[in-house]
RONU-104194 format. One line per 5 residues: number of its first residue (from 1); their letters; for each residue x, y, z negated of C-alpha. Coordinates in steps of 0.5 Angstrom, whole numbers, always signed. Layout:
REM RONU-104194
NUM = A = X Y Z ~ ...
This chain:
REM RONU-104194
1 = XXXXX = +233 +138 -200 ~ +226 +141 -203 ~ +227 +149 -203 ~ +223 +154 -207 ~ +222 +160 -202
6 = XXXXX = +220 +167 -205 ~ +219 +173 -200 ~ +219 +180 -203 ~ +218 +187 -200 ~ +215 +189 -194
11 = XXXXX = +212 +185 -188 ~ +219 +186 -184 ~ +222 +182 -189 ~ +217 +177 -189 ~ +219 +176 -181
16 = XXXXX = +226 +174 -184 ~ +223 +170 -189 ~ +219 +166 -183 ~ +225 +165 -179 ~ +229 +162 -185
21 = XXXXX = +224 +158 -186 ~ +224 +155 -179 ~ +231 +154 -179 ~ +231 +150 -185 ~ +225 +146 -183
26 = XXXXX = +229 +144 -176 ~ +235 +142 -181 ~ +230 +137 -184 ~ +229 +141 -191 ~ +222 +141 -194
31 = XXXXX = +219 +146 -198 ~ +215 +147 -205 ~ +211 +152 -209 ~ +212 +149 -215 ~ +219 +151 -219
36 = XXXXX = +219 +145 -223 ~ +220 +141 -216 ~ +225 +145 -213 ~ +232 +143 -212 ~ +234 +150 -209
41 = XXXXX = +231 +157 -209 ~ +232 +162 -204 ~ +230 +169 -205 ~ +229 +174 -200 ~ +229 +181 -204
46 = XXXXX = +227 +188 -203 ~ +231 +195 -206 ~ +227 +200 -202 ~ +224 +203 -209 ~ +225 +202 -216
51 = XXXXX = +219 +198 -217 ~ +222 +193 -211 ~ +229 +193 -214 ~ +226 +191 -221 ~ +221 +186 -218
56 = XXXXX = +227 +183 -214 ~ +232 +183 -220 ~ +227 +180 -225 ~ +225 +174 -220 ~ +233 +173 -219
61 = XXXXX = +234 +172 -227 ~ +228 +168 -227 ~ +231 +163 -222 ~ +237 +163 -226 ~ +234 +161 -232
66 = XXXXX = +232 +155 -228 ~ +239 +154 -226 ~ +242 +154 -233 ~ +237 +149 -235 ~ +239 +144 -229
71 = XXXXX = +233 +144 -225 ~ +236 +148 -219 ~ +242 +145 -216 ~ +242 +152 -211 ~ +240 +159 -212
76 = XXXXX = +241 +163 -206 ~ +239 +171 -206 ~ +238 +174 -199 ~ +236 +181 -196 ~ +236 +188 -198
81 = XXXXX = +238 +188 -205 ~ +243 +182 -204 ~ +246 +187 -198 ~ +246 +193 -203 ~ +248 +190 -209
86 = XXXXX = +252 +184 -207 ~ +258 +185 -212 ~ +253 +187 -218 ~ +249 +181 -217 ~ +255 +176 -217
91 = XXXXX = +258 +179 -223 ~ +252 +180 -227 ~ +248 +173 -225 ~ +254 +168 -224 ~ +248 +163 -223
96 = XXXXX = +247 +166 -216 ~ +251 +161 -211 ~ +251 +165 -205 ~ +249 +172 -202 ~ +246 +173 -195
101 = XXXXX = +246 +180 -192 ~ +241 +183 -188 ~ +244 +181 -182 ~ +246 +174 -184 ~ +240 +170 -185
106 = XXXXX = +242 +165 -179 ~ +247 +163 -184 ~ +241 +160 -189 ~ +242 +153 -187 ~ +250 +153 -188
111 = XXXXX = +249 +156 -195 ~ +245 +150 -197 ~ +250 +146 -194 ~ +256 +149 -197 ~ +252 +149 -204
116 = XXXXX = +251 +142 -204 ~ +258 +140 -202 ~ +260 +144 -208 ~ +263 +150 -204 ~ +261 +158 -205
121 = XXXXX = +261 +163 -199 ~ +258 +169 -199 ~ +255 +171 -192 ~ +255 +179 -192 ~ +256 +183 -185
126 = XXXXX = +256 +190 -183 ~ +249 +192 -183 ~ +250 +194 -176 ~ +252 +187 -174 ~ +248 +184 -168
131 = XXXXX = +241 +182 -169 ~ +238 +175 -171 ~ +232 +174 -166 ~ +229 +169 -162 ~ +229 +163 -168
136 = XXXXX = +223 +159 -169 ~ +219 +162 -174 ~ +214 +158 -180 ~ +209 +163 -180 ~ +206 +164 -187
141 = XXXXX = +200 +168 -186 ~ +195 +163 -185 ~ +196 +162 -177 ~ +191 +167 -175 ~ +195 +173 -175
146 = XXXXX = +202 +174 -175 ~ +207 +180 -175 ~ +212 +181 -169 ~ +218 +185 -171 ~ +220 +189 -165
151 = XXXXX = +226 +193 -168 ~ +231 +193 -174 ~ +234 +199 -178 ~ +233 +207 -177 ~ +236 +213 -174
156 = XXXXX = +232 +218 -178 ~ +236 +219 -184 ~ +231 +221 -189 ~ +234 +224 -195 ~ +230 +219 -200
161 = XXXXX = +231 +213 -196 ~ +236 +207 -197 ~ +234 +203 -191 ~ +240 +205 -186 ~ +245 +203 -191
166 = XXXXX = +242 +196 -192 ~ +239 +195 -185 ~ +243 +199 -180 ~ +242 +204 -174 ~ +236 +203 -170
171 = XXXXX = +236 +197 -165 ~ +231 +194 -161 ~ +229 +187 -160 ~ +229 +186 -152 ~ +222 +186 -149
176 = XXXXX = +223 +179 -146 ~ +225 +176 -153 ~ +219 +179 -156 ~ +214 +177 -150 ~ +216 +170 -151
181 = XXXXX = +216 +170 -159 ~ +209 +173 -158 ~ +207 +168 -153 ~ +209 +162 -158 ~ +205 +165 -163
186 = XXXXX = +199 +166 -159 ~ +200 +158 -157 ~ +200 +157 -164 ~ +193 +160 -166 ~ +195 +167 -168
191 = XXXXX = +190 +172 -165 ~ +192 +178 -169 ~ +199 +181 -167 ~ +202 +186 -172 ~ +208 +190 -169
196 = XXXXX = +212 +192 -175 ~ +219 +196 -175 ~ +222 +201 -179 ~ +219 +205 -174 ~ +216 +202 -168
201 = XXXXX = +215 +209 -164 ~ +222 +209 -161 ~ +222 +202 -159 ~ +227 +201 -153 ~ +230 +208 -153
206 = XXXXX = +237 +205 -155 ~ +236 +199 -150 ~ +233 +202 -144 ~ +234 +210 -145 ~ +227 +211 -146
211 = XXXXX = +221 +210 -151 ~ +218 +203 -148 ~ +213 +202 -154 ~ +207 +203 -148 ~ +210 +198 -143
216 = XXXXX = +211 +193 -149 ~ +204 +194 -151 ~ +202 +193 -144 ~ +206 +186 -143 ~ +203 +184 -150
221 = XXXXX = +196 +185 -148 ~ +197 +180 -142 ~ +198 +174 -147 ~ +192 +170 -147 ~ +190 +168 -154
226 = XXXXX = +191 +175 -157 ~ +185 +179 -159 ~ +188 +184 -163 ~ +194 +188 -163 ~ +196 +193 -169
231 = XXXXX = +201 +198 -169 ~ +204 +200 -176 ~ +210 +205 -178 ~ +209 +210 -172 ~ +213 +217 -174
236 = XXXXX = +208 +222 -172 ~ +213 +226 -168 ~ +214 +220 -163 ~ +207 +219 -162 ~ +207 +221 -154
241 = XXXXX = +201 +222 -150 ~ +203 +216 -146 ~ +202 +212 -153 ~ +195 +215 -154 ~ +193 +213 -147
246 = XXXXX = +195 +206 -148 ~ +192 +205 -155 ~ +186 +208 -152 ~ +185 +204 -145 ~ +188 +197 -147
251 = XXXXX = +182 +193 -150 ~ +186 +189 -155 ~ +190 +194 -158 ~ +186 +196 -165 ~ +184 +203 -165
256 = XXXXX = +188 +204 -172 ~ +195 +207 -173 ~ +199 +207 -179 ~ +203 +214 -179 ~ +207 +215 -185
261 = XXXXX = +207 +223 -186 ~ +210 +223 -193 ~ +208 +230 -195 ~ +205 +237 -192 ~ +209 +242 -195
266 = XXXXX = +214 +245 -189 ~ +219 +246 -195 ~ +219 +239 -198 ~ +218 +236 -191 ~ +225 +240 -189
271 = XXXXX = +228 +237 -196 ~ +226 +230 -194 ~ +229 +231 -187 ~ +223 +229 -184 ~ +222 +232 -176
276 = XXXXX = +215 +235 -177 ~ +212 +241 -180 ~ +205 +241 -182 ~ +203 +245 -175 ~ +206 +239 -171
281 = XXXXX = +202 +234 -176 ~ +195 +237 -175 ~ +197 +237 -167 ~ +198 +230 -167 ~ +192 +228 -171
286 = XXXXX = +188 +232 -168 ~ +190 +230 -161 ~ +189 +222 -163 ~ +182 +224 -166 ~ +180 +228 -160
291 = XXXXX = +182 +222 -155 ~ +180 +216 -159 ~ +174 +218 -164 ~ +174 +212 -167 ~ +181 +211 -169
296 = XXXXX = +183 +209 -176 ~ +189 +213 -179 ~ +193 +210 -185 ~ +198 +214 -188 ~ +203 +214 -194
301 = XXXXX = +205 +220 -198 ~ +211 +221 -203 ~ +209 +225 -210 ~ +214 +229 -214 ~ +220 +229 -209
306 = XXXXX = +226 +233 -212 ~ +224 +241 -212 ~ +216 +240 -211 ~ +213 +245 -214 ~ +205 +245 -216
311 = XXXXX = +204 +250 -210 ~ +207 +244 -206 ~ +203 +239 -209 ~ +196 +243 -208 ~ +198 +245 -201
316 = XXXXX = +199 +237 -200 ~ +192 +236 -204 ~ +188 +241 -199 ~ +191 +238 -193 ~ +189 +231 -195
321 = XXXXX = +182 +234 -197 ~ +181 +237 -190 ~ +184 +232 -186 ~ +181 +226 -189 ~ +185 +220 -187
326 = XXXXX = +181 +213 -187 ~ +187 +210 -191 ~ +192 +213 -195 ~ +197 +211 -200 ~ +201 +215 -205
331 = XXXXX = +208 +213 -208 ~ +212 +217 -214 ~ +219 +219 -211 ~ +224 +214 -213 ~ +231 +217 -214
336 = XXXXX = +235 +212 -210 ~ +243 +212 -211 ~ +247 +213 -205 ~ +241 +218 -202 ~ +242 +225 -201
341 = XXXXX = +235 +226 -205 ~ +238 +223 -211 ~ +243 +228 -212 ~ +238 +234 -211 ~ +237 +239 -216
346 = XXXXX = +230 +240 -220 ~ +228 +233 -220 ~ +221 +232 -222 ~ +219 +229 -229 ~ +216 +222 -228
351 = XXXXX = +210 +224 -232 ~ +209 +230 -227 ~ +210 +225 -221 ~ +205 +220 -224 ~ +200 +226 -225
356 = XXXXX = +200 +228 -218 ~ +200 +221 -215 ~ +193 +220 -219 ~ +190 +227 -217 ~ +192 +225 -210
361 = XXXXX = +189 +218 -210 ~ +183 +220 -214 ~ +181 +225 -208 ~ +183 +219 -203 ~ +178 +215 -207
366 = XXXXX = +172 +220 -206 ~ +174 +220 -198 ~ +174 +213 -198 ~ +167 +212 -201 ~ +164 +217 -197
371 = XXXXX = +167 +214 -190 ~ +165 +207 -193 ~ +158 +210 -194 ~ +158 +213 -187 ~ +159 +206 -184
376 = XXXXX = +152 +203 -186 ~ +148 +201 -180 ~ +154 +201 -175 ~ +156 +194 -172 ~ +163 +192 -171
381 = XXXXX = +167 +186 -169 ~ +171 +182 -175 ~ +176 +177 -176 ~ +174 +172 -181 ~ +179 +171 -187
386 = XXXXX = +176 +165 -191 ~ +170 +163 -195 ~ +169 +166 -202 ~ +169 +160 -207 ~ +163 +157 -209
391 = XXXXX = +158 +162 -205 ~ +155 +162 -198 ~ +160 +168 -196 ~ +166 +170 -192 ~ +171 +175 -193
396 = XXXXX = +173 +179 -186 ~ +177 +185 -184 ~ +175 +190 -178 ~ +180 +193 -174 ~ +180 +199 -179
401 = XXXXX = +183 +194 -184 ~ +191 +191 -184 ~ +192 +185 -188 ~ +194 +186 -195 ~ +194 +194 -195
406 = XXXXX = +187 +196 -193 ~ +180 +194 -195 ~ +175 +187 -194 ~ +169 +186 -191 ~ +164 +181 -195
411 = XXXXX = +159 +177 -190 ~ +153 +173 -193 ~ +151 +167 -189 ~ +150 +160 -189 ~ +153 +159 -182
416 = XXXXX = +159 +155 -182 ~ +165 +160 -180 ~ +173 +158 -179 ~ +179 +163 -181 ~ +180 +167 -175
421 = XXXXX = +173 +167 -172 ~ +171 +173 -169 ~ +164 +175 -171 ~ +159 +181 -170 ~ +157 +184 -176
426 = XXXXX = +152 +190 -178 ~ +155 +194 -184 ~ +149 +194 -189 ~ +153 +197 -196 ~ +159 +199 -199
431 = XXXXX = +163 +197 -205 ~ +169 +202 -207 ~ +174 +201 -201 ~ +170 +194 -199 ~ +164 +193 -194
436 = XXXXX = +158 +189 -194 ~ +155 +186 -188 ~ +151 +181 -184 ~ +152 +177 -178 ~ +148 +180 -172
441 = XXXXX = +144 +174 -168 ~ +150 +174 -163 ~ +157 +173 -165 ~ +163 +170 -162 ~ +166 +164 -165
């Protein structure tokens, strides 16, 4: 069967999508990006915040219209929205044939077979059910980089977050499974491995009784063919001196850390159910910068959390102004039903949330411009992402830039380069969040 596969949401969701694609391919199914050619559609959905839910619902409705018109024989909905709103989807969108919960992605081939045979069975399991891992993946990121999901679920229970209800408690993937998967990815041409989970920093505690991310990193660094290893989703309170030392001393690990802090007001952090206060955030950030002076720090914030006053906002603004994160994103608070924060008093008006978000992002833009200007004259290794159409120029990323969320580096050259090549680049200019550079005489192909 020819299948249109749509993956929405985060990179962790994308790993699930790639496993489903791999399982379907092994059964002989083919894939298309053209909805007019598709016989079936599978949508892997997200429901983390309101915008993500809206995108997922609109995508399902769009595919439901195609099914009404007879173009699609099967419509299957998977992922977080499917897990959370299975009854509503089934009732309100009868064109959906089957629903796969977050822990039932290995049922995707059965779902296609069942619908083809005129049967309909939902595959919904407990969010704490056994993990699906070790499946062959069809990598969709171009082949030169890939995500490695090292754990599922979360134990933190932040008051604004629905993830534990749809993904379950924190469960690590065994180290030997991850090492095998990473070797297979490297043998397939992957040069940059990006570690993801709802929280990467407590990896292994549930299996081995202690945090084992440094040990996992050492094993991954020993794999031939991998050049960069990048770590995302590190909770600040779990960043140990051992982890910092590992990042500092292992040459393959990018001096880049994604560390979502969400806020800087102690009162709001406590309301959010976060495990750190501002003093602790300052200490960890200071320690990271002291030990790894060239580290690139990315963080995310929430504006307009229930009860956030103008004074709280100013405190956060001043914190960002002082700490000068290299990369920063701000989400307006999304009131998610079923979370403690949704029931809190003093919900902040949407207009106020957006105004505060805009103020923080304007400040960060100034910081980013200044940091980009300070890069002029420096020489860095960069990974080629592709060629600019019709020009003697290439798009690349440095260690400071995770794919799809950070900036890009543009290189003018007549040399022939391939996606995934590593080159030495001298930074000559900047444009907003992006950099401009030229190849050094010595470069690595």
